[in-house]
TORSE-476469 format. One line per field, with one value per residue (C-alpha): residue number from 1; residue in three letters; x, y, z. Coordinates in steps of 0.2 Angstrom, whole numbers, plus 2048, in hexadecimal, padded with zeros to 3 digits. Example, Ala and Ser with C-alpha at 12.3 -4.5 7.8 and 13.67 -1.06 7.14 Angstrom:
// TORSE-476469
num <- 1;2
residu <- ALA;SER
east <- 83E;844
north <- 7EA;7FB
up <- 827;824
//
This chain:
// TORSE-476469
num <- 1;2;3;4;5;6;7;8;9;10;11;12;13;14;15;16;17;18;19;20;21;22;23;24;25;26;27;28;29;30;31;32;33;34;35;36;37;38;39;40;41;42;43;44;45;46;47;48;49;50;51;52;53;54;55;56;57;58;59;60;61;62;63;64;65;66;67;68;69;70;71;72;73;74;75;76;77;78;79;80;81;82;83;84;85;86;87;88;89;90;91;92;93;94;95;96;97;98;99;100;101;102;103;104;105;106;107;108;109;110;111;112;113;114;115;116;117;118;119;120;121;122;123;124;125;126;127;128;129;130;131;132;133;134;135;136;137;138;139;140;141;142;143;144;145;146;147;148;149;150;151;152;153;154;155;156;157;158;159;160;161;162;163;164;165;166;167;168;169;170;171;172;173;174;175;176;177;178;179;180;181;182;183;184;185;186;187;188;189;190;191;192;193;194;195;196;197;198;199;200;201;202;203;204;205;206;207;208;209;210;211;212;213;214;215;216;217;218;219;220;221;222;223;224;225;226;227;228;229;230;231;232;233;234;235;236;237;238;239;240;241;242;243;244;245;246;247;248;249;250;251;252;253;254;255;256;257;258;259;260;261;262;263;264;265;266;267;268;269;270;271;272;273;274;275;276;277;278;279;280;281;282;283;284;285;286;287;288;289;290;291;292;293;294;295;296;297;298;299;300;301;302;303;304;305;306;307;308;309;310;311;312;313;314;315;316;317;318;319;320;321;322;323;324;325;326;327;328;329;330;331;332;333;334;335;336;337;338;339;340;341;342;343;344;345;346
residu <- MET;SER;ILE;HIS;ASN;THR;ARG;LEU;ILE;THR;TYR;SER;PRO;ALA;TYR;THR;ILE;VAL;PRO;THR;TYR;GLU;CYS;PHE;ASN;ARG;CYS;THR;TYR;CYS;ASN;PHE;ARG;THR;GLU;PRO;GLY;LYS;SER;PRO;TRP;MET;THR;LEU;ALA;ALA;ALA;THR;SER;ILE;LEU;GLN;GLN;LEU;GLN;SER;ASN;ASN;VAL;CYS;GLU;ILE;LEU;VAL;LEU;SER;GLY;GLU;VAL;ASP;PRO;ARG;SER;SER;ARG;ARG;GLU;ASP;TRP;PHE;GLN;ARG;ILE;TYR;ASP;LEU;CYS;ALA;LEU;ALA;LEU;THR;MET;GLY;PHE;LEU;PRO;HIS;THR;ASN;ALA;GLY;ILE;LEU;SER;PHE;ALA;GLU;MET;GLN;LYS;LEU;LYS;LYS;VAL;ASN;VAL;SER;MET;GLY;LEU;MET;LEU;GLU;GLN;LEU;THR;PRO;ALA;LEU;ILE;ASN;THR;VAL;HIS;ARG;HIS;ALA;PRO;SER;LYS;LEU;PRO;ALA;VAL;ARG;LEU;GLN;GLN;LEU;GLU;TRP;ALA;GLY;GLU;LEU;GLN;ILE;PRO;PHE;THR;THR;GLY;LEU;LEU;LEU;GLY;ILE;GLY;GLU;THR;VAL;ASP;ASP;CYS;TRP;GLU;THR;LEU;THR;ALA;ILE;SER;ASN;ILE;HIS;GLN;HIS;TYR;HIS;HIS;ILE;GLN;GLU;VAL;ILE;LEU;GLN;PRO;HIS;SER;PRO;GLY;ASN;ARG;GLY;GLY;VAL;THR;PRO;PRO;LEU;ASN;ASP;LEU;PRO;PRO;PHE;ASP;PRO;HIS;GLN;LEU;PRO;GLU;VAL;ILE;ALA;LYS;ALA;ARG;GLU;ILE;LEU;PRO;PRO;ASP;ILE;THR;ILE;GLN;ILE;PRO;PRO;ASN;LEU;VAL;LYS;ASP;GLU;ARG;TRP;LEU;LEU;ALA;CYS;ILE;GLU;ALA;GLY;ALA;ARG;ASP;LEU;GLY;GLY;ILE;GLY;PRO;LYS;ASP;GLU;VAL;ASN;PRO;ASP;TYR;PRO;HIS;LEU;GLN;GLU;GLN;ALA;LEU;ARG;GLU;ILE;LEU;GLN;PRO;ALA;GLY;TRP;GLU;LEU;VAL;PRO;ARG;LEU;PRO;VAL;TYR;PRO;GLN;PHE;ASP;ASP;TRP;LEU;SER;GLY;GLU;LEU;LYS;VAL;GLY;VAL;LYS;ARG;TRP;ARG;ASN;GLY;GLU;VAL;ASN;LEU;VAL;SER;ASP;ILE;TRP;ASP;VAL;GLU;VAL;GLY;ASP;LEU;ASN;PRO;ALA;ILE;SER;ASN
east <- 78A;799;79F;79E;78B;788;789;798;7A9;7B7;7C7;7D5;7D8;7EB;7FB;80B;81C;82B;83B;845;842;852;850;85C;84F;84E;83D;83C;82A;82D;828;82E;840;851;862;869;872;869;859;85B;852;843;849;83E;83E;837;82A;824;821;817;80D;809;801;7F6;7EF;7E1;7DE;7D4;7E2;7E2;7EF;801;807;81A;81F;832;83E;849;85A;864;863;876;879;882;874;866;865;864;857;84C;84E;848;839;835;838;82C;81F;821;821;810;809;80E;805;7F5;7F6;7F5;804;804;815;819;82C;82F;838;83B;843;838;840;83D;82B;829;830;826;816;818;816;80A;7F8;7FA;807;808;812;80D;810;80E;80F;816;81B;82D;82E;82F;840;847;83D;837;83E;84F;858;84C;853;844;837;83B;829;82E;836;826;81B;825;821;80E;811;81C;80E;802;80D;80F;7FD;800;7F0;7F7;7F3;7FA;7F6;7FA;802;7F9;801;813;815;80A;7FD;7EB;7EF;7FD;7F1;7E6;7F5;7FA;7E9;7E7;7F8;7F1;7E1;7EA;7F5;7E7;7DC;7EB;7EE;7DE;7E9;7E6;7DB;7DC;7E2;7E6;7E4;7EF;7F0;802;802;812;818;828;82D;831;840;848;849;83F;839;845;839;828;81C;80B;7FE;7F2;7E1;7D6;7C7;7CD;7CD;7BB;7BD;7CD;7C4;7B5;7C1;7CB;7BA;7B7;7C9;7CB;7C2;7B4;7BC;7CA;7C5;7CA;7D2;7D5;7DE;7D1;7DE;7E4;7D2;7CF;7BE;7B0;7A5;7B3;7B7;7A4;7A6;7B4;7AA;79B;7A7;7AC;7B9;7B4;7C3;7CC;7DB;7E4;7DF;7EB;7F3;7FF;801;813;814;80B;80F;809;7F7;7F0;7E4;7D2;7CD;7BE;7B1;7B5;7B3;7A2;79C;7A0;79A;78A;780;783;77D;78D;792;7A4;7AA;7BB;7C3;7D2;7E2;7DE;7CD;7C3;7C5;7D7;7D6;7DA;7EA;7F1;7FC;7F5;7FB;7F6;7E5;7E2;7E5;7DA;7CC;7CD;7CB;7BD;7B4;7B7;7C1;7D2;7DC;7ED;7F8;807;806;7FD;80B;819;824;837;83B;84E;854;842;841;850;847;837;83F;848
north <- 7D3;7DC;7EB;7F6;7F4;7F9;809;802;80B;801;805;7FC;7FF;800;806;809;803;80A;7FF;80D;81D;81C;819;817;81F;832;836;849;849;83E;843;833;82E;832;830;81E;81C;82A;821;815;805;801;7F4;7E5;7EA;7FB;7F3;7E7;7F6;7FF;7EF;7EC;7FD;7F9;7E9;7F2;7FE;7F4;7F5;7E6;7EA;7EE;7F6;7F4;802;804;80E;804;7FE;7FB;7E9;7EA;7F0;7E5;7EB;7E4;7D3;7DB;7E7;7D9;7CF;7DD;7DF;7CD;7CC;7DB;7D3;7C3;7CD;7D5;7C3;7BD;7CB;7C8;7D5;7D2;7D9;7E2;7E6;7F4;7F5;7F9;7EE;7DC;7CD;7BE;7B5;7C3;7C4;7B1;7B2;7C1;7B8;7AD;7BB;7C7;7C5;7D2;7DD;7EC;7F7;807;807;81A;81D;812;820;81F;832;833;82A;83B;846;841;830;834;82F;820;810;805;810;808;804;7F2;7EE;7F4;7EA;7DB;7DC;7DB;7CC;7C3;7C7;7BE;7AF;7AE;7B0;7BF;7CA;7DB;7EE;7F9;80B;81B;82B;839;84A;845;84A;83D;840;83A;82D;827;824;819;810;80C;806;7FB;7F3;7EF;7E8;7DD;7D5;7D3;7CA;7BD;7BA;7C1;7C7;7DA;7E0;7F2;800;810;821;82D;83F;846;852;85C;85D;85E;850;85B;861;84F;84E;85C;857;85C;866;86F;864;86C;861;857;85F;854;85B;851;841;83C;83C;831;825;823;81F;813;80A;808;801;7F6;7E5;7E7;7DB;7E8;7F5;808;810;822;82A;836;841;846;84B;859;85F;855;857;851;842;83D;841;834;827;82A;828;817;817;80B;80A;817;80D;80B;817;81A;828;82E;82D;829;82C;83D;843;854;84E;846;837;83A;82F;823;82E;83D;832;82B;83D;841;830;82C;83C;837;825;81C;810;80F;7FD;7F6;7E9;7DE;7E1;7D1;7D0;7C0;7B9;7B7;7AE;79D;7A4;7A5;799;78F;79B;7AB;7A3;79F;7B1;7B9;7AD;7B3;7C5;7C1;7B7;7C5;7B8;7C1;7BC;7C5;7B6;7B0;79D;79A;7A0;796;7A2;7A5;7B5;7B8;7C0;7C4;7BB;7C5;7D5;7D0;7CC;7DD
up <- 7EC;7E4;7EE;7DE;7DF;7F1;7FB;805;806;80D;817;820;832;830;837;82D;833;829;82A;823;819;810;7FD;7EF;7E3;7E3;7DB;7DA;7E2;7F1;803;80A;807;810;80A;80B;81C;824;82A;839;835;841;84D;851;863;85E;853;861;86C;85F;85B;86D;86E;85F;865;86E;860;854;847;83B;82D;830;820;81F;814;810;806;7FA;7FD;7ED;7E7;7E5;7F6;803;80F;804;80C;81E;818;811;820;82B;821;822;834;837;82D;837;847;843;83F;850;858;84F;841;82E;825;814;80C;800;7FF;7ED;7E0;7E6;7DE;7DA;7E9;7F5;7F0;7F2;804;809;803;812;81E;815;811;802;7FB;7F0;7E4;7DB;7C9;7CA;7B7;7A9;79D;799;798;7AB;7AB;7A5;7B1;7C2;7C2;7BA;7CB;7CF;7C8;7CF;7C6;7B5;7AE;7A8;7B9;7C2;7B7;7BA;7CC;7C8;7BD;7CB;7D8;7CC;7C9;7DC;7E0;7EB;7EE;7E7;7E8;7DB;7D5;7CC;7D2;7C9;7C4;7C3;7B0;7A8;79B;79C;78F;79A;7A8;79D;797;7A9;7AE;79E;7A2;7B4;7AD;7A0;7AE;7BA;7AC;7AB;7BE;7C6;7D5;7D7;7E5;7E3;7D8;7E1;7D8;7E2;7DE;7E0;7EF;7F2;804;80E;81A;828;81F;81E;80C;802;7F1;7E4;7D9;7DA;7D1;7D3;7DC;7D2;7D2;7DC;7D3;7C4;7CE;7CB;7B8;7BA;7C5;7B9;7AB;7B6;7BA;7A8;7A5;7B4;7B6;7C3;7D0;7D2;7DF;7DC;7EC;7EF;7FE;806;80F;7FD;7F8;805;7FE;805;7F5;7EA;7F5;7F3;7E0;7DF;7E8;7DC;7CE;7D3;7E2;7EF;7FB;806;809;81A;827;835;83F;831;81F;81D;80B;80C;81E;81B;818;828;826;828;836;836;83E;834;824;82A;82D;81B;813;81D;818;806;809;80A;818;81D;822;827;81C;81E;813;809;800;803;7F1;7F5;806;7FD;7F7;808;811;820;82D;824;820;833;837;82A;82F;841;83B;830;83E;84B;855;856;865;864;868;860;861;851;845;83D;835;834;83E;83D;84D;853;864;86B;866;86E;87E;87F
//
């Protein structure tokens, strides 16, 4: 039975690892980035320590979420290798990686497919007008470049998540245009798992890099209407995801679900993109959903219909999670892990 016809709401038990907060984009609303060269890269030894602590916490997904190093930079190759090695490390320790690292080349996506069960990139909005406003200092936010990523993911058969950022200067018609573009690409490749509808929520990353302007927050009370329209535009096999920590009113969270949202994304200790908005944890979400007749259930970062797209090693790991047979051991993986072994032994 399709999840859209049940009273089930899914989420991913997840933990986010950030290779670096540095980013060559300067989106005016960003609560995440730091200046290039001012964010130490996560070491593999540090990641090993984190992942060891997570092995007994029922975490399945490791979201590798990174700022972007300029593709022309001499540091790009090292940055990409660090991301690859972090994904490979997560696999060796029994987790299922999902990477969102911004714009990648076709070759980079092809390589990361070997160590990720799924990947993602937010389209945000396709309207060219934003290039002159919130994205005027964000070279990788060109609409054509981001659409190309979705097409490459389809060509490479990478299970993919994308989405819209709402309230950054777009019009309602812009939203429908972006959703239609996602729908058209999916109907050609059939590779998009989820579309996230994320309301812009201003914040300040502890004073590290304050946002550059004062865009008002997107009114979450408008979200159910957007979800309902998105449900009309998108094919039924794409799940609509909303971040519950950005919809604070319980009644409106339930209204979003009634309108067609069926997934709450990765739930972990911290929302790295919106650190001022703590995640609602599993039990708190159940207390909201159950009285309204909704059942909250965990899911993997790859949907079952895409299991056959995975390589042998990834498929083995996913099968173990689906069957409840997870043994957090490293002897089943056959991946290239750069300088991984020295880091593990430290």
